[in-house]
C-alpha positions in Angstrom: -12.3 -9.9 -3.9 -14.9 -8.0 -1.9 -14.1 -6.0 0.7 -17.0 -5.5 3.4 -15.3 -2.2 4.2 -13.0 0.7 2.2 -9.2 0.0 2.7 -7.8 3.0 5.3 -4.4 3.9 5.9 -3.8 3.1 9.8 -2.2 6.3 11.2 -0.7 6.0 14.7 -1.1 8.7 17.4 2.4 8.2 17.9 3.5 9.5 15.1 1.9 12.5 15.5 3.1 12.6 19.1 6.9 12.3 17.8 6.6 15.0 15.2 5.9 17.7 17.9 9.1 17.5 19.7 12.5 19.1 18.3 16.4 18.7 19.0 18.3 22.1 18.9 15.5 23.4 16.3 15.7 21.0 14.1 12.9 19.0 12.5 12.4 15.2 13.3 12.4 14.4 9.7 16.1 14.9 8.6 15.5 14.9 5.0 12.5 14.1 2.7 11.4 11.8 0.7 14.3 11.6 -2.3 12.7 12.6 -5.6 11.3 10.4 -8.1 10.3 11.0 -11.5 6.5 9.6 -11.6 6.3 11.8 -8.3 3.1 14.1 -9.2 3.6 16.5 -6.7 6.4 18.5 -7.1 5.2 21.9 -6.0 3.4 23.0 -2.4 -0.1 21.8 -2.5 -2.4 23.5 -0.5 -3.5 22.2 2.8 -7.8 21.9 3.3 -8.2 23.8 5.7 -12.1 24.9 5.0 -14.7 21.9 5.7 -16.2 22.6 1.9 -12.6 22.5 0.3 -12.4 19.0 2.2 -15.4 17.5 1.9 -15.0 18.1 -2.4 -11.7 16.1 -2.1 -13.5 13.3 -0.2 -16.3 13.3 -2.4 -13.7 13.2 -5.8 -11.8 10.5 -4.0 -15.1 8.2 -3.5 -16.5 9.2 -7.0 -13.5 7.4 -7.9 -13.2 4.2 -6.0 -16.8 3.5 -6.8 -15.4 3.8 -10.5 -13.1 1.1 -9.8 -15.3 -0.7 -8.0 -17.3 -3.4 -9.5 -18.5 -5.3 -6.7 -21.8 -2.7 -6.2 -22.9 -4.7 -9.7 -25.8 -6.5 -9.9 -24.9 -8.1 -13.0 -22.8 -11.3 -13.2 -19.6 -10.9 -14.4 -16.2 -11.9 -15.0 -12.6 -10.5 -15.4 -9.7 -11.6 -16.0 -6.3 -9.8 -16.1 -2.4 -10.9 -16.6 0.5 -9.7 -15.3 4.3 -9.7 -15.2 6.4 -8.9 -12.2 10.1 -8.8 -11.4 12.0 -7.4 -8.4 13.5 -8.4 -5.1 10.4 -10.3 -3.7 10.4 -14.2 -2.7 8.2 -14.9 -6.3 8.5 -13.0 -9.2 7.5 -14.2 -13.1 4.3 -14.1 -15.1 0.9 -14.9 -13.8 -3.4 -14.0 -14.4 -6.2 -13.2 -12.0 -9.9 -14.4 -12.8 -12.9 -13.0 -10.9 -16.5 -14.4 -11.1 -19.3 -12.4 -9.8 -23.3 -14.0 -10.1 -24.1 -10.3 -8.8 -25.9 -12.0 -6.2 -23.2 -11.2 -3.2 -21.1 -14.4 -4.7 -17.5 -13.4 -5.8 -14.8 -16.1 -7.1 -11.3 -15.3 -6.7 -8.9 -16.9 -8.4 -4.8 -16.0 -8.8 -1.6 -17.9 -10.2 1.8 -16.7 -10.0 3.9 -19.4 -11.5 2.9 -22.4 -9.5 1.3 -20.9 -6.6 -2.6 -20.5 -7.0 -4.7 -18.9 -4.7 -8.2 -18.9 -4.3 -10.7 -16.9 -2.3 -14.6 -16.9 -2.1 -17.2 -14.0 -1.0 -20.3 -15.4 0.5 -23.2 -12.9 0.9 -20.4 -11.3 2.8 -18.3 -14.3 4.7 -15.1 -14.2 2.9 -13.0 -17.8 2.7 -10.1 -18.8 1.9 -7.5 -21.1 3.3 -5.6 -18.9 6.1 -2.1 -21.7 6.4 -1.3 -21.0 2.5 1.4 -18.2 1.9 0.0 -15.9 0.0 3.1 -14.1 -2.5 3.6 -10.5 -1.6 3.1 -9.9 -5.3 -0.1 -11.5 -5.5 -1.0 -9.0 -2.6 -0.1 -6.1 -4.9 -2.0 -7.1 -7.9 -4.9 -7.8 -6.3 -4.7 -4.0 -4.3 -4.4 -2.8 -7.7 -7.3 -4.2 -9.4 -10.2 -4.0 -6.3 -8.5 -1.4 -4.1 -6.8 1.3 -5.5 -8.5 4.1 -3.6 -7.1 4.7 -0.5 -9.7 6.8 1.5 -8.6 8.9 4.5 -9.6 8.3 7.8 -8.5 12.1 8.9 -9.6 14.3 6.5 -8.3 17.4 9.0 -4.9 17.2 7.3 -5.5 16.6 3.8 -3.2 18.6 1.2 -4.6 19.0 -2.5 -2.7 19.9 -5.7 -4.3 20.0 -9.4 -2.3 20.2 -12.5 -3.2 19.9 -16.0 -1.8 16.9 -17.9 -2.6 16.3 -21.4 -5.3 19.1 -21.6 -7.2 17.3 -18.4 -7.3 18.4 -15.0 -6.1 16.6 -12.2 -6.4 16.6 -8.7 -3.8 14.9 -6.4 -5.3 14.5 -3.0 -2.9 14.2 0.1 -3.6 12.2 3.4 -2.0 11.6 6.6 -2.3 12.3 10.4 0.0 14.9 10.2 1.4 18.1 8.3 3.1 21.0 9.6 4.3 24.4 8.3 7.3 24.1 5.7 6.6 20.3 4.8 7.8 19.3 1.4 5.4 18.5 -1.1 5.1 15.5 -0.4 6.1 14.0 3.5 6.9 10.5 4.4 3.3 9.6 5.8 1.4 10.6 2.9 -0.4 9.1 0.6 -1.7 10.3 -2.7 -4.2 9.9 -5.4 -4.8 11.2 -8.1 -8.0 11.4 -10.2 -9.3 13.6 -13.3 -11.6 16.1 -12.2 -14.0 15.5 -15.4 -14.1 11.8 -15.7 -13.7 10.8 -11.8 -11.2 8.0 -12.6 -8.1 7.4 -11.0 -5.1 8.5 -12.9 -2.0 7.4 -10.4 -1.8 6.4 -6.6 1.1 6.5 -4.2 0.6 4.3 -1.2 4.0 5.5 0.4 6.8 7.4 -1.2 9.0 5.2 -3.8 5.5 2.9 -4.7 4.0 4.8 -7.9 1.1 3.4 -9.9 -0.5 4.9 -13.3 -3.3 3.8 -15.2 -3.8 3.7 -18.9 -7.2 4.1 -20.1 -6.8 3.4 -23.6 -9.0 1.6 -25.3 -11.3 1.2 -22.2 -15.2 0.9 -22.5 -17.9 1.5 -19.8 -18.9 -1.1 -17.9 -22.3 -0.6 -16.4 -20.9 2.8 -15.3 -17.6 1.5 -15.0 -14.7 2.2 -16.4 -11.3 0.6 -15.3 -8.0 0.9 -17.0 -6.5 -1.5 -19.8 -3.0 -1.0 -18.2 -2.0 -0.5 -14.6 2.1 0.2 -14.2 3.3 0.1 -10.4 7.1 1.0 -9.7 9.3 0.8 -7.1 12.4 1.9 -6.0 12.6 3.5 -9.6 12.1 0.3 -11.2 8.7 -1.4 -12.9 8.0 -4.1 -10.5 4.6 -4.7 -11.9 2.5 -4.6 -14.8 -1.5 -5.8 -15.4 -3.3 -5.9 -18.1 -7.0 -6.0 -18.5 -7.9 -8.9 -20.4 -11.8 -9.8 -20.3 -14.3 -7.8 -18.5 -17.5 -8.8 -19.6 -21.0 -10.0 -18.7 -21.3 -13.8 -17.8 -24.3 -16.1 -17.9 -25.0 -19.7 -17.0 -22.3 -19.8 -14.3 -21.9 -23.2 -12.7 -23.0 -22.8 -8.9 -20.1 -25.2 -7.8 -18.0 -22.1 -8.6 -19.2 -20.8 -5.2 -19.2 -23.7 -3.3 -16.5 -23.6 -0.3 -13.5 -25.7 -0.6 -11.6 -28.2 1.5 -9.3 -26.5 3.8 -11.3 -23.1 3.3 -12.4 -21.9 6.6 -14.2 -18.2 7.0 -11.8 -15.2 7.7 -12.9 -11.4 9.4 -13.8 -9.4 6.2 -11.6 -6.2 7.6 -8.3 -8.8 7.1 -9.1 -10.2 4.1 -7.0 -9.8 1.1 -7.4 -6.7 -0.7 -6.5 -4.3 2.6 -3.7 -2.2 3.1 -1.9 -0.8 5.8 0.6 2.2 6.6 2.3 1.2 9.7 5.4 2.1 11.6 8.2 0.6 14.1 10.9 2.6 15.8 14.5 1.8 15.6 17.1 3.5 18.3 20.6 3.1 18.3 21.6 -0.2 21.1 23.9 1.0 24.3 23.4 5.2 23.4 20.1 7.1 24.2 18.3 8.1 21.6 17.5 11.7 19.7 13.9 12.6 18.6 15.6 12.9 15.3 15.1 10.0 12.8 15.5 9.0 9.4 12.7 6.7 7.9 13.6 4.0 5.6 9.9 2.7 4.0 9.4 -1.0 3.5 6.8 -3.0 1.4 5.8 -6.2 3.0 3.3 -9.0 3.7 2.7 -10.5 7.3 1.9 -13.4 8.7 -1.9 -14.5 9.2 -1.3 -16.0 13.0 1.6 -14.5 14.1 2.2 -11.4 12.9 5.8 -11.8 11.7 7.4 -10.0 8.1 7.1 -13.1 5.5 8.5 -11.4 2.9 9.7 -7.7 2.6 11.3 -5.2 -0.2 12.5 -1.7 -0.1 11.2 1.4 -1.6 13.9 3.5 -1.6 18.1 3.3 -1.2 18.8 6.5 -0.1 20.8 5.1 3.0 22.0 1.6 1.9 23.5 1.1 5.5 20.2 1.7 7.2 18.4 -0.1 4.5 20.0 -3.4 5.1 19.7 -2.8 8.5 15.7 -2.2 8.3 15.0 -5.8 6.7 17.7 -7.7 9.3 15.3 -6.2 12.1 12.1 -6.5 10.5 13.0 -9.6 10.3 13.0 -10.0 14.6 9.9 -8.6 15.2 5.9 -9.1 14.5 3.2 -7.2 14.5 -0.3 -7.8 16.3 -1.7 -10.2 13.8 -5.0 -9.7 11.8 -5.8 -13.1 11.2 -4.7 -13.1 7.2 -1.9 -12.4 5.6 -1.6 -8.9 5.2 -0.3 -6.3 3.2 1.7 -3.3 4.7 4.3 -0.4 4.2 6.1 0.2 6.7 7.8 3.0 7.7 11.0 2.1 10.0 12.0 5.1 11.9 15.9 5.6 12.7 16.4 7.3 15.5 19.9 9.0 15.8 21.5 9.0 19.2 22.1 12.5 20.9 25.8 12.2 20.7 26.0 11.8 17.1 23.7 14.1 15.9 26.0 16.6 13.4 27.3 13.5 11.7 24.6 10.9 11.9 23.5 11.7 8.3 26.8 11.1 6.6 27.6 8.1 9.4 24.3 6.4 10.3 25.9 4.1 12.7 24.4 1.4 14.7 24.4 -1.3 16.1 20.3 -0.8 16.2 17.7 -2.0 18.3 13.9 -2.1 18.2 12.2 0.0 20.8 8.5 -0.3 19.8 5.5 -1.2 22.5 3.3 -2.5 19.2 5.8 -5.3 18.0 7.0 -8.3 19.9 10.6 -9.4 19.3 10.6 -12.9 17.6 13.6 -15.7 16.8 15.4 -14.6 13.7 13.5 -16.6 10.3 15.8 -17.4 7.5 14.6 -15.5 4.3 16.1 -15.8 1.0 18.7 -12.5 0.6 17.8 -9.3 -1.0 20.2 -7.4 -3.1 20.4 -3.7 -2.4 21.4 -1.2 -4.3 24.7 1.2 -3.3 
């Protein structure tokens, strides 16, 4: 589905301010992100200090974004894809996606996952959908992978880059966040990652947050009016394959029925920045209940979808299982808070920051403890809502 603005990562100034504090010389983050076999950046990337280097990195990302963006085409086309999903979200299984364009500013996007069908329209920059229907998290993931895989950074002053060679091809991995310090690990908790082949400008892999990795396979791909899409996209979370997307058809389309682009009953116009396909990084602060918190914290990463009207968490899954006790607490606490709503169901990657108590700094990592409470001005407390139980790996 067409977006009128590029997908961006939201970087909160508070993340940077928190990161400037220390306790007894200890860094705020207790540990780097856990190792993952699909993490491309395993050696320290270089910080791009020169403006020319940063501009070159942005240009490479923009080239990859343009390659995957079919919505600039003035030629009518049809895109059909099928997918298989698994994991711990509320709705998993097999599904399919169809996108039709008349090449004149009109798009129709229909997706089905099991018995759930979602239909959206873009008509000359206006997005129409049914805002009352809950959109499965997996459909959000599939759409983001097909339409907006490259996440353009907002702050280029903290860009880092690593050049590597894979199968004889030079690949540059660009990492973006709002904050990097000397001695940072190869990949920090707050960095997004896009790896692009320099010769072709094709996106090879991307990671919105540590624990989530997507890989592109261009075997059998052909040029389509200057764009080359991968034939298969594999998405891994928490070390497991959770989504496999197959591009079944991408072709010119003629004699499209004009009725395809008519607004259907129940559809209303939604604001473009909050429409399907926009992915954000957000954070929330968790502190010990009844004890003074320290600046020392351990992040837990959660992939979630937020309600259009009230910003509550509709569905969520963990991206890693380093600390099972905090993982369970993160899911429980996210079920009691609401973030600022944006007008449409919103896919987010939440960094849940567990701040340890001052009294237990020495044993905090071995005994995370609790109970915990939310301390976040951006979030409001709501009544706990029932949601399906999710397994947490011990």
